[in-house]
Backbone as XML, in Angstrom:
<?xml version="1.0"?>
<chain id="A" units="angstrom">
  <residue number="1" name="MET">
    <atom name="N" x="-10.742" y="58.320" z="146.228"/>
    <atom name="CA" x="-10.779" y="57.288" z="145.063"/>
    <atom name="C" x="-11.575" y="58.068" z="143.849"/>
  </residue>
  <residue number="2" name="LEU">
    <atom name="N" x="-10.953" y="58.139" z="142.772"/>
    <atom name="CA" x="-11.599" y="58.742" z="141.569"/>
    <atom name="C" x="-12.609" y="57.931" z="140.964"/>
  </residue>
  <residue number="3" name="PRO">
    <atom name="N" x="-13.587" y="58.528" z="140.381"/>
    <atom name="CA" x="-14.560" y="57.762" z="139.434"/>
    <atom name="C" x="-13.752" y="57.073" z="138.412"/>
  </residue>
  <residue number="4" name="THR">
    <atom name="N" x="-14.387" y="55.923" z="137.991"/>
    <atom name="CA" x="-13.695" y="55.157" z="136.848"/>
    <atom name="C" x="-14.633" y="54.861" z="135.908"/>
  </residue>
  <residue number="5" name="LEU">
    <atom name="N" x="-14.141" y="55.245" z="134.538"/>
    <atom name="CA" x="-15.046" y="54.875" z="133.264"/>
    <atom name="C" x="-14.379" y="53.652" z="132.744"/>
  </residue>
  <residue number="6" name="TYR">
    <atom name="N" x="-15.112" y="52.703" z="132.628"/>
    <atom name="CA" x="-14.783" y="51.346" z="131.821"/>
    <atom name="C" x="-15.301" y="51.517" z="130.455"/>
  </residue>
  <residue number="7" name="GLY">
    <atom name="N" x="-14.542" y="51.276" z="129.465"/>
    <atom name="CA" x="-15.071" y="51.172" z="128.183"/>
    <atom name="C" x="-14.012" y="50.856" z="127.187"/>
  </residue>
  <residue number="8" name="LEU">
    <atom name="N" x="-14.197" y="51.291" z="125.878"/>
    <atom name="CA" x="-13.325" y="51.053" z="124.780"/>
    <atom name="C" x="-12.667" y="52.231" z="124.391"/>
  </residue>
  <residue number="9" name="ALA">
    <atom name="N" x="-11.464" y="52.335" z="124.195"/>
    <atom name="CA" x="-10.791" y="53.534" z="123.807"/>
    <atom name="C" x="-11.375" y="54.234" z="122.597"/>
  </residue>
  <residue number="10" name="HIS">
    <atom name="N" x="-11.706" y="53.500" z="121.608"/>
    <atom name="CA" x="-12.194" y="53.986" z="120.267"/>
    <atom name="C" x="-13.663" y="54.114" z="120.214"/>
  </residue>
  <residue number="11" name="CYS">
    <atom name="N" x="-14.352" y="53.900" z="121.198"/>
    <atom name="CA" x="-15.811" y="53.879" z="121.226"/>
    <atom name="C" x="-16.292" y="55.442" z="121.259"/>
  </residue>
  <residue number="12" name="ASP">
    <atom name="N" x="-17.188" y="55.780" z="120.365"/>
    <atom name="CA" x="-17.575" y="57.174" z="120.295"/>
    <atom name="C" x="-18.321" y="57.616" z="121.541"/>
  </residue>
  <residue number="13" name="THR">
    <atom name="N" x="-19.172" y="56.742" z="122.187"/>
    <atom name="CA" x="-19.845" y="57.127" z="123.442"/>
    <atom name="C" x="-18.832" y="57.245" z="124.505"/>
  </residue>
  <residue number="14" name="CYS">
    <atom name="N" x="-17.839" y="56.494" z="124.598"/>
    <atom name="CA" x="-16.893" y="56.559" z="125.632"/>
    <atom name="C" x="-16.072" y="57.823" z="125.415"/>
  </residue>
  <residue number="15" name="LYS">
    <atom name="N" x="-15.776" y="58.271" z="124.266"/>
    <atom name="CA" x="-15.159" y="59.476" z="123.944"/>
    <atom name="C" x="-15.918" y="60.716" z="124.379"/>
  </residue>
  <residue number="16" name="LYS">
    <atom name="N" x="-17.302" y="60.551" z="124.145"/>
    <atom name="CA" x="-18.146" y="61.733" z="124.511"/>
    <atom name="C" x="-18.175" y="61.818" z="126.128"/>
  </residue>
  <residue number="17" name="ALA">
    <atom name="N" x="-18.297" y="60.677" z="126.709"/>
    <atom name="CA" x="-18.220" y="60.718" z="128.181"/>
    <atom name="C" x="-16.907" y="61.349" z="128.780"/>
  </residue>
  <residue number="18" name="ARG">
    <atom name="N" x="-15.862" y="60.865" z="128.114"/>
    <atom name="CA" x="-14.586" y="61.380" z="128.578"/>
    <atom name="C" x="-14.383" y="62.852" z="128.422"/>
  </residue>
  <residue number="19" name="ALA">
    <atom name="N" x="-14.833" y="63.376" z="127.207"/>
    <atom name="CA" x="-14.792" y="64.666" z="126.904"/>
    <atom name="C" x="-15.734" y="65.482" z="127.935"/>
  </residue>
  <residue number="20" name="TRP">
    <atom name="N" x="-16.797" y="64.942" z="128.256"/>
    <atom name="CA" x="-17.767" y="65.580" z="129.245"/>
    <atom name="C" x="-17.129" y="65.714" z="130.533"/>
  </residue>
  <residue number="21" name="MET">
    <atom name="N" x="-16.493" y="64.643" z="130.977"/>
    <atom name="CA" x="-15.725" y="64.610" z="132.238"/>
    <atom name="C" x="-14.653" y="65.637" z="132.309"/>
  </residue>
  <residue number="22" name="THR">
    <atom name="N" x="-13.880" y="65.684" z="131.148"/>
    <atom name="CA" x="-12.755" y="66.716" z="131.135"/>
    <atom name="C" x="-13.376" y="68.218" z="130.986"/>
  </residue>
  <residue number="23" name="ALA">
    <atom name="N" x="-14.414" y="68.341" z="130.257"/>
    <atom name="CA" x="-15.014" y="69.690" z="130.114"/>
    <atom name="C" x="-15.559" y="70.151" z="131.432"/>
  </residue>
  <residue number="24" name="ASN">
    <atom name="N" x="-15.953" y="69.291" z="132.267"/>
    <atom name="CA" x="-16.597" y="69.616" z="133.667"/>
    <atom name="C" x="-15.510" y="69.581" z="134.719"/>
  </residue>
  <residue number="25" name="VAL">
    <atom name="N" x="-14.316" y="69.423" z="134.378"/>
    <atom name="CA" x="-13.158" y="69.402" z="135.347"/>
    <atom name="C" x="-13.383" y="68.323" z="136.341"/>
  </residue>
  <residue number="26" name="ILE">
    <atom name="N" x="-13.760" y="67.123" z="136.004"/>
    <atom name="CA" x="-13.900" y="66.024" z="136.891"/>
    <atom name="C" x="-12.717" y="65.076" z="136.635"/>
  </residue>
  <residue number="27" name="ASP">
    <atom name="N" x="-11.875" y="64.847" z="137.623"/>
    <atom name="CA" x="-10.708" y="63.800" z="137.422"/>
    <atom name="C" x="-11.442" y="62.457" z="137.540"/>
  </residue>
  <residue number="28" name="TYR">
    <atom name="N" x="-10.851" y="61.568" z="136.688"/>
    <atom name="CA" x="-11.411" y="60.253" z="136.554"/>
    <atom name="C" x="-10.236" y="59.278" z="136.016"/>
  </residue>
  <residue number="29" name="ASN">
    <atom name="N" x="-10.482" y="57.971" z="136.164"/>
    <atom name="CA" x="-9.634" y="57.057" z="135.592"/>
    <atom name="C" x="-10.410" y="56.485" z="134.360"/>
  </residue>
  <residue number="30" name="PHE">
    <atom name="N" x="-9.665" y="56.095" z="133.340"/>
    <atom name="CA" x="-10.287" y="55.424" z="132.213"/>
    <atom name="C" x="-9.598" y="54.001" z="132.084"/>
  </residue>
  <residue number="31" name="VAL">
    <atom name="N" x="-10.486" y="52.951" z="132.059"/>
    <atom name="CA" x="-9.881" y="51.675" z="131.897"/>
    <atom name="C" x="-10.578" y="51.046" z="130.572"/>
  </residue>
  <residue number="32" name="ASP">
    <atom name="N" x="-9.696" y="50.683" z="129.604"/>
    <atom name="CA" x="-10.128" y="49.972" z="128.427"/>
    <atom name="C" x="-10.245" y="48.523" z="128.874"/>
  </residue>
  <residue number="33" name="TYR">
    <atom name="N" x="-11.544" y="48.022" z="128.894"/>
    <atom name="CA" x="-11.778" y="46.738" z="129.393"/>
    <atom name="C" x="-11.431" y="45.563" z="128.420"/>
  </residue>
  <residue number="34" name="ARG">
    <atom name="N" x="-10.864" y="45.948" z="127.178"/>
    <atom name="CA" x="-10.355" y="44.866" z="126.435"/>
    <atom name="C" x="-9.002" y="44.573" z="126.950"/>
  </residue>
  <residue number="35" name="GLU">
    <atom name="N" x="-8.297" y="45.582" z="127.356"/>
    <atom name="CA" x="-6.923" y="45.531" z="127.961"/>
    <atom name="C" x="-6.862" y="45.006" z="129.395"/>
  </residue>
  <residue number="36" name="SER">
    <atom name="N" x="-7.816" y="45.539" z="130.136"/>
    <atom name="CA" x="-7.923" y="45.096" z="131.580"/>
    <atom name="C" x="-9.431" y="44.804" z="131.916"/>
  </residue>
  <residue number="37" name="PRO">
    <atom name="N" x="-9.856" y="43.599" z="131.623"/>
    <atom name="CA" x="-11.224" y="43.208" z="131.889"/>
    <atom name="C" x="-11.585" y="43.257" z="133.297"/>
  </residue>
  <residue number="38" name="LEU">
    <atom name="N" x="-12.948" y="43.669" z="133.477"/>
    <atom name="CA" x="-13.388" y="43.749" z="134.802"/>
    <atom name="C" x="-13.462" y="42.348" z="135.437"/>
  </residue>
  <residue number="39" name="SER">
    <atom name="N" x="-13.326" y="42.261" z="136.688"/>
    <atom name="CA" x="-13.390" y="40.982" z="137.321"/>
    <atom name="C" x="-14.855" y="40.561" z="137.511"/>
  </residue>
  <residue number="40" name="ARG">
    <atom name="N" x="-14.936" y="39.310" z="137.754"/>
    <atom name="CA" x="-16.325" y="38.794" z="138.079"/>
    <atom name="C" x="-16.908" y="39.388" z="139.205"/>
  </residue>
  <residue number="41" name="GLU">
    <atom name="N" x="-16.215" y="39.783" z="140.242"/>
    <atom name="CA" x="-16.729" y="40.516" z="141.356"/>
    <atom name="C" x="-17.122" y="41.963" z="140.947"/>
  </residue>
  <residue number="42" name="GLN">
    <atom name="N" x="-16.409" y="42.620" z="140.064"/>
    <atom name="CA" x="-16.781" y="43.942" z="139.744"/>
    <atom name="C" x="-18.018" y="43.852" z="138.921"/>
  </residue>
  <residue number="43" name="LEU">
    <atom name="N" x="-18.154" y="42.811" z="137.956"/>
    <atom name="CA" x="-19.306" y="42.688" z="137.216"/>
    <atom name="C" x="-20.489" y="42.510" z="137.907"/>
  </residue>
  <residue number="44" name="GLN">
    <atom name="N" x="-20.315" y="41.491" z="138.956"/>
    <atom name="CA" x="-21.495" y="41.274" z="139.875"/>
    <atom name="C" x="-21.869" y="42.386" z="140.601"/>
  </residue>
  <residue number="45" name="ALA">
    <atom name="N" x="-20.980" y="43.153" z="141.180"/>
    <atom name="CA" x="-21.327" y="44.246" z="141.981"/>
    <atom name="C" x="-22.037" y="45.383" z="141.115"/>
  </residue>
  <residue number="46" name="ALA">
    <atom name="N" x="-21.610" y="45.544" z="139.975"/>
    <atom name="CA" x="-22.322" y="46.535" z="138.978"/>
    <atom name="C" x="-23.678" y="46.012" z="138.759"/>
  </residue>
  <residue number="47" name="ALA">
    <atom name="N" x="-23.931" y="44.743" z="138.415"/>
    <atom name="CA" x="-25.188" y="44.203" z="138.191"/>
    <atom name="C" x="-26.088" y="44.308" z="139.324"/>
  </residue>
  <residue number="48" name="ASN">
    <atom name="N" x="-25.571" y="44.121" z="140.683"/>
    <atom name="CA" x="-26.282" y="44.296" z="141.729"/>
    <atom name="C" x="-26.887" y="45.672" z="141.968"/>
  </residue>
  <residue number="49" name="VAL">
    <atom name="N" x="-26.252" y="46.706" z="141.407"/>
    <atom name="CA" x="-26.767" y="48.074" z="141.458"/>
    <atom name="C" x="-27.739" y="48.326" z="140.375"/>
  </residue>
  <residue number="50" name="ILE">
    <atom name="N" x="-27.428" y="48.014" z="139.091"/>
    <atom name="CA" x="-28.243" y="48.446" z="137.944"/>
    <atom name="C" x="-28.949" y="47.384" z="137.293"/>
  </residue>
  <residue number="51" name="GLY">
    <atom name="N" x="-28.644" y="46.064" z="137.584"/>
    <atom name="CA" x="-29.295" y="44.958" z="136.940"/>
    <atom name="C" x="-28.592" y="44.470" z="135.571"/>
  </residue>
  <residue number="52" name="TRP">
    <atom name="N" x="-28.753" y="43.256" z="135.403"/>
    <atom name="CA" x="-28.152" y="42.793" z="134.130"/>
    <atom name="C" x="-28.713" y="43.321" z="132.838"/>
  </residue>
  <residue number="53" name="ASP">
    <atom name="N" x="-30.032" y="43.777" z="132.882"/>
    <atom name="CA" x="-30.541" y="44.304" z="131.628"/>
    <atom name="C" x="-29.967" y="45.706" z="131.347"/>
  </residue>
  <residue number="54" name="LYS">
    <atom name="N" x="-29.543" y="46.501" z="132.280"/>
    <atom name="CA" x="-28.826" y="47.728" z="132.023"/>
    <atom name="C" x="-27.341" y="47.509" z="131.815"/>
  </residue>
  <residue number="55" name="LEU">
    <atom name="N" x="-26.781" y="46.523" z="132.309"/>
    <atom name="CA" x="-25.420" y="46.278" z="132.109"/>
    <atom name="C" x="-25.062" y="45.667" z="130.794"/>
  </residue>
  <residue number="56" name="VAL">
    <atom name="N" x="-25.889" y="44.719" z="130.217"/>
    <atom name="CA" x="-25.652" y="44.078" z="129.036"/>
    <atom name="C" x="-26.169" y="44.868" z="127.831"/>
  </residue>
  <residue number="57" name="ASN">
    <atom name="N" x="-25.349" y="45.122" z="126.857"/>
    <atom name="CA" x="-25.781" y="45.956" z="125.598"/>
    <atom name="C" x="-26.281" y="44.803" z="124.498"/>
  </residue>
  <residue number="58" name="ARG">
    <atom name="N" x="-27.587" y="44.823" z="124.447"/>
    <atom name="CA" x="-28.283" y="43.892" z="123.681"/>
    <atom name="C" x="-28.397" y="44.443" z="122.190"/>
  </residue>
  <residue number="59" name="SER">
    <atom name="N" x="-27.992" y="45.587" z="121.971"/>
    <atom name="CA" x="-28.045" y="46.110" z="120.622"/>
    <atom name="C" x="-26.573" y="46.120" z="119.952"/>
  </residue>
  <residue number="60" name="SER">
    <atom name="N" x="-25.629" y="45.575" z="120.528"/>
    <atom name="CA" x="-24.386" y="45.479" z="120.137"/>
    <atom name="C" x="-24.000" y="44.503" z="118.962"/>
  </residue>
  <residue number="61" name="THR">
    <atom name="N" x="-23.159" y="44.670" z="118.178"/>
    <atom name="CA" x="-22.791" y="43.735" z="117.088"/>
    <atom name="C" x="-22.430" y="42.311" z="117.832"/>
  </residue>
  <residue number="62" name="THR">
    <atom name="N" x="-21.728" y="42.397" z="118.871"/>
    <atom name="CA" x="-21.307" y="41.192" z="119.619"/>
    <atom name="C" x="-22.524" y="40.384" z="120.023"/>
  </residue>
  <residue number="63" name="TRP">
    <atom name="N" x="-23.640" y="41.152" z="120.507"/>
    <atom name="CA" x="-24.843" y="40.354" z="120.954"/>
    <atom name="C" x="-25.389" y="39.672" z="119.790"/>
  </residue>
  <residue number="64" name="ARG">
    <atom name="N" x="-25.493" y="40.497" z="118.559"/>
    <atom name="CA" x="-26.189" y="39.778" z="117.509"/>
    <atom name="C" x="-25.246" y="38.578" z="116.897"/>
  </residue>
  <residue number="65" name="GLN">
    <atom name="N" x="-24.135" y="38.548" z="117.245"/>
    <atom name="CA" x="-23.344" y="37.375" z="116.719"/>
    <atom name="C" x="-23.326" y="36.278" z="117.780"/>
  </residue>
  <residue number="66" name="LEU">
    <atom name="N" x="-23.870" y="36.348" z="118.887"/>
    <atom name="CA" x="-23.987" y="35.251" z="119.824"/>
    <atom name="C" x="-25.052" y="34.116" z="119.342"/>
  </residue>
  <residue number="67" name="SER">
    <atom name="N" x="-24.660" y="32.993" z="119.780"/>
    <atom name="CA" x="-25.571" y="31.822" z="119.399"/>
    <atom name="C" x="-26.890" y="32.114" z="120.285"/>
  </residue>
  <residue number="68" name="GLU">
    <atom name="N" x="-28.008" y="31.447" z="119.716"/>
    <atom name="CA" x="-29.211" y="31.589" z="120.475"/>
    <atom name="C" x="-29.161" y="31.100" z="121.941"/>
  </residue>
  <residue number="69" name="THR">
    <atom name="N" x="-28.432" y="30.016" z="122.155"/>
    <atom name="CA" x="-28.134" y="29.423" z="123.519"/>
    <atom name="C" x="-27.470" y="30.565" z="124.367"/>
  </residue>
  <residue number="70" name="GLU">
    <atom name="N" x="-26.540" y="31.211" z="123.912"/>
    <atom name="CA" x="-25.764" y="32.285" z="124.652"/>
    <atom name="C" x="-26.707" y="33.485" z="124.985"/>
  </residue>
  <residue number="71" name="ARG">
    <atom name="N" x="-27.605" y="33.801" z="124.034"/>
    <atom name="CA" x="-28.557" y="34.921" z="124.342"/>
    <atom name="C" x="-29.593" y="34.588" z="125.267"/>
  </residue>
  <residue number="72" name="THR">
    <atom name="N" x="-29.707" y="33.340" z="125.720"/>
    <atom name="CA" x="-30.744" y="33.056" z="126.814"/>
    <atom name="C" x="-30.249" y="32.993" z="128.143"/>
  </residue>
  <residue number="73" name="ALA">
    <atom name="N" x="-29.046" y="33.544" z="128.414"/>
    <atom name="CA" x="-28.421" y="33.537" z="129.727"/>
    <atom name="C" x="-29.511" y="34.153" z="130.650"/>
  </residue>
  <residue number="74" name="SER">
    <atom name="N" x="-29.513" y="33.590" z="131.879"/>
    <atom name="CA" x="-30.619" y="34.093" z="132.718"/>
    <atom name="C" x="-30.174" y="34.117" z="134.296"/>
  </residue>
  <residue number="75" name="THR">
    <atom name="N" x="-29.106" y="33.357" z="134.512"/>
    <atom name="CA" x="-28.691" y="33.387" z="135.985"/>
    <atom name="C" x="-27.434" y="34.247" z="135.970"/>
  </residue>
  <residue number="76" name="PRO">
    <atom name="N" x="-26.903" y="34.714" z="137.248"/>
    <atom name="CA" x="-25.901" y="35.584" z="137.337"/>
    <atom name="C" x="-24.516" y="34.745" z="136.840"/>
  </residue>
  <residue number="77" name="SER">
    <atom name="N" x="-24.583" y="33.560" z="137.078"/>
    <atom name="CA" x="-23.409" y="32.681" z="136.642"/>
    <atom name="C" x="-23.253" y="32.766" z="135.195"/>
  </residue>
  <residue number="78" name="GLU">
    <atom name="N" x="-24.367" y="32.511" z="134.457"/>
    <atom name="CA" x="-24.367" y="32.555" z="133.036"/>
    <atom name="C" x="-23.993" y="33.991" z="132.522"/>
  </residue>
  <residue number="79" name="TRP">
    <atom name="N" x="-24.556" y="34.982" z="133.081"/>
    <atom name="CA" x="-24.156" y="36.299" z="132.648"/>
    <atom name="C" x="-22.722" y="36.600" z="132.894"/>
  </residue>
  <residue number="80" name="LEU">
    <atom name="N" x="-22.184" y="36.226" z="134.006"/>
    <atom name="CA" x="-20.779" y="36.601" z="134.336"/>
    <atom name="C" x="-19.827" y="35.809" z="133.391"/>
  </residue>
  <residue number="81" name="SER">
    <atom name="N" x="-20.183" y="34.625" z="133.082"/>
    <atom name="CA" x="-19.411" y="33.894" z="132.028"/>
    <atom name="C" x="-19.448" y="34.449" z="130.680"/>
  </residue>
  <residue number="82" name="LEU">
    <atom name="N" x="-20.630" y="34.955" z="130.324"/>
    <atom name="CA" x="-20.786" y="35.481" z="129.031"/>
    <atom name="C" x="-20.014" y="36.834" z="128.882"/>
  </residue>
  <residue number="83" name="LEU">
    <atom name="N" x="-20.189" y="37.652" z="129.909"/>
    <atom name="CA" x="-19.390" y="39.050" z="129.996"/>
    <atom name="C" x="-17.938" y="38.809" z="130.073"/>
  </residue>
  <residue number="84" name="ALA">
    <atom name="N" x="-17.479" y="37.765" z="130.792"/>
    <atom name="CA" x="-16.142" y="37.545" z="130.927"/>
    <atom name="C" x="-15.609" y="37.013" z="129.599"/>
  </residue>
  <residue number="85" name="GLU">
    <atom name="N" x="-16.236" y="36.376" z="128.693"/>
    <atom name="CA" x="-15.856" y="35.863" z="127.537"/>
    <atom name="C" x="-15.907" y="36.936" z="126.481"/>
  </residue>
  <residue number="86" name="HIS">
    <atom name="N" x="-17.037" y="37.815" z="126.561"/>
    <atom name="CA" x="-17.337" y="38.872" z="125.530"/>
    <atom name="C" x="-17.424" y="40.183" z="126.240"/>
  </residue>
  <residue number="87" name="PRO">
    <atom name="N" x="-16.321" y="40.821" z="126.643"/>
    <atom name="CA" x="-16.509" y="42.039" z="127.436"/>
    <atom name="C" x="-17.129" y="43.188" z="126.579"/>
  </residue>
  <residue number="88" name="THR">
    <atom name="N" x="-17.173" y="43.163" z="125.406"/>
    <atom name="CA" x="-17.792" y="44.163" z="124.507"/>
    <atom name="C" x="-19.254" y="44.041" z="124.656"/>
  </residue>
  <residue number="89" name="LEU">
    <atom name="N" x="-19.779" y="43.101" z="125.412"/>
    <atom name="CA" x="-21.330" y="43.039" z="125.610"/>
    <atom name="C" x="-21.617" y="44.097" z="126.785"/>
  </residue>
  <residue number="90" name="ILE">
    <atom name="N" x="-20.587" y="44.563" z="127.447"/>
    <atom name="CA" x="-20.875" y="45.473" z="128.649"/>
    <atom name="C" x="-21.336" y="46.860" z="127.976"/>
  </residue>
  <residue number="91" name="ARG">
    <atom name="N" x="-22.411" y="47.324" z="128.398"/>
    <atom name="CA" x="-22.849" y="48.653" z="127.940"/>
    <atom name="C" x="-21.895" y="49.661" z="128.373"/>
  </residue>
  <residue number="92" name="ARG">
    <atom name="N" x="-21.454" y="50.556" z="127.394"/>
    <atom name="CA" x="-20.358" y="51.516" z="127.678"/>
    <atom name="C" x="-20.744" y="52.938" z="127.439"/>
  </residue>
  <residue number="93" name="PRO">
    <atom name="N" x="-20.036" y="53.803" z="128.189"/>
    <atom name="CA" x="-19.094" y="53.430" z="129.191"/>
    <atom name="C" x="-19.763" y="53.069" z="130.491"/>
  </residue>
  <residue number="94" name="LEU">
    <atom name="N" x="-19.113" y="52.298" z="131.362"/>
    <atom name="CA" x="-19.585" y="52.027" z="132.605"/>
    <atom name="C" x="-18.889" y="52.887" z="133.616"/>
  </residue>
  <residue number="95" name="LEU">
    <atom name="N" x="-19.681" y="53.698" z="134.258"/>
    <atom name="CA" x="-19.146" y="54.583" z="135.279"/>
    <atom name="C" x="-19.279" y="53.920" z="136.700"/>
  </residue>
  <residue number="96" name="ILE">
    <atom name="N" x="-18.202" y="53.917" z="137.478"/>
    <atom name="CA" x="-18.325" y="53.401" z="138.748"/>
    <atom name="C" x="-17.663" y="54.421" z="139.688"/>
  </residue>
  <residue number="97" name="ASP">
    <atom name="N" x="-18.392" y="55.042" z="140.498"/>
    <atom name="CA" x="-17.975" y="56.029" z="141.445"/>
    <atom name="C" x="-18.463" y="55.684" z="142.846"/>
  </residue>
  <residue number="98" name="HIS">
    <atom name="N" x="-17.598" y="55.021" z="143.559"/>
    <atom name="CA" x="-17.986" y="54.416" z="144.902"/>
    <atom name="C" x="-19.131" y="53.439" z="144.740"/>
  </residue>
  <residue number="99" name="ASP">
    <atom name="N" x="-20.293" y="53.708" z="145.277"/>
    <atom name="CA" x="-21.404" y="52.745" z="145.151"/>
    <atom name="C" x="-22.299" y="53.197" z="144.095"/>
  </residue>
  <residue number="100" name="HIS">
    <atom name="N" x="-21.998" y="54.200" z="143.414"/>
    <atom name="CA" x="-22.747" y="54.701" z="142.171"/>
    <atom name="C" x="-22.322" y="53.891" z="140.872"/>
  </residue>
  <residue number="101" name="VAL">
    <atom name="N" x="-23.208" y="53.363" z="140.166"/>
    <atom name="CA" x="-22.929" y="52.682" z="138.890"/>
    <atom name="C" x="-23.958" y="53.192" z="137.790"/>
  </residue>
  <residue number="102" name="ASP">
    <atom name="N" x="-23.388" y="53.467" z="136.620"/>
    <atom name="CA" x="-24.126" y="53.947" z="135.588"/>
    <atom name="C" x="-23.627" y="53.418" z="134.225"/>
  </residue>
  <residue number="103" name="ALA">
    <atom name="N" x="-24.415" y="52.890" z="133.365"/>
    <atom name="CA" x="-23.999" y="52.267" z="132.173"/>
    <atom name="C" x="-24.564" y="53.074" z="130.983"/>
  </residue>
  <residue number="104" name="GLY">
    <atom name="N" x="-23.767" y="53.378" z="129.991"/>
    <atom name="CA" x="-24.075" y="54.232" z="128.882"/>
    <atom name="C" x="-23.865" y="55.657" z="129.336"/>
  </residue>
  <residue number="105" name="PHE">
    <atom name="N" x="-23.809" y="56.616" z="128.381"/>
    <atom name="CA" x="-23.576" y="57.880" z="128.676"/>
    <atom name="C" x="-24.813" y="58.806" z="128.363"/>
  </residue>
  <residue number="106" name="ALA">
    <atom name="N" x="-25.210" y="59.719" z="129.374"/>
    <atom name="CA" x="-26.251" y="60.574" z="129.169"/>
    <atom name="C" x="-25.810" y="61.815" z="130.103"/>
  </residue>
  <residue number="107" name="ALA">
    <atom name="N" x="-25.667" y="62.831" z="129.398"/>
    <atom name="CA" x="-25.152" y="64.054" z="130.107"/>
    <atom name="C" x="-26.145" y="64.366" z="131.333"/>
  </residue>
  <residue number="108" name="PRO">
    <atom name="N" x="-27.420" y="64.468" z="131.159"/>
    <atom name="CA" x="-28.238" y="64.726" z="132.294"/>
    <atom name="C" x="-27.933" y="63.813" z="133.590"/>
  </residue>
  <residue number="109" name="ARG">
    <atom name="N" x="-27.712" y="62.491" z="133.264"/>
    <atom name="CA" x="-27.549" y="61.653" z="134.516"/>
    <atom name="C" x="-26.192" y="61.976" z="135.142"/>
  </residue>
  <residue number="110" name="TYR">
    <atom name="N" x="-25.139" y="62.230" z="134.348"/>
    <atom name="CA" x="-23.857" y="62.681" z="134.748"/>
    <atom name="C" x="-23.931" y="63.962" z="135.514"/>
  </residue>
  <residue number="111" name="VAL">
    <atom name="N" x="-24.720" y="64.899" z="135.136"/>
    <atom name="CA" x="-24.894" y="66.196" z="135.735"/>
    <atom name="C" x="-25.627" y="65.947" z="137.098"/>
  </residue>
  <residue number="112" name="ALA">
    <atom name="N" x="-26.508" y="65.082" z="137.182"/>
    <atom name="CA" x="-27.218" y="64.812" z="138.379"/>
    <atom name="C" x="-26.313" y="64.108" z="139.375"/>
  </residue>
  <residue number="113" name="HIS">
    <atom name="N" x="-25.515" y="63.148" z="138.858"/>
    <atom name="CA" x="-24.685" y="62.372" z="139.779"/>
    <atom name="C" x="-23.498" y="63.319" z="140.362"/>
  </residue>
  <residue number="114" name="PHE">
    <atom name="N" x="-22.978" y="64.127" z="139.505"/>
    <atom name="CA" x="-21.917" y="64.946" z="140.001"/>
    <atom name="C" x="-22.333" y="66.399" z="140.450"/>
  </residue>
  <residue number="115" name="ALA">
    <atom name="N" x="-23.629" y="66.514" z="140.662"/>
    <atom name="CA" x="-24.150" y="67.601" z="141.249"/>
    <atom name="C" x="-23.694" y="68.997" z="140.633"/>
  </residue>
  <residue number="116" name="LEU">
    <atom name="N" x="-23.741" y="68.981" z="139.288"/>
    <atom name="CA" x="-23.253" y="70.214" z="138.520"/>
    <atom name="C" x="-24.493" y="71.070" z="138.219"/>
  </residue>
</chain>
């Protein structure tokens, strides 16, 4: 099973991650989560590994446009509903490689994960 990058096709950070994967000859799948949203189960599984704080992008334009009530989500159910309604709140790219989950792109973390 290939690693999968979830993100947005036109996101600069996703482009950097994809370029890094290609330059390091790592086969992967890319899924634009606007076109193919992650399931609640996938989101919960990712949150179980890295936590909601790392999964949710609180510096995004989408976050700033949320109501004060939406920004006070605190339970897994509330987070799941919020991310299902606003997939652009997911920090990107989201790398899922078997049981490894990483949100955002940082070359040193990718180097460590892929043992390069």
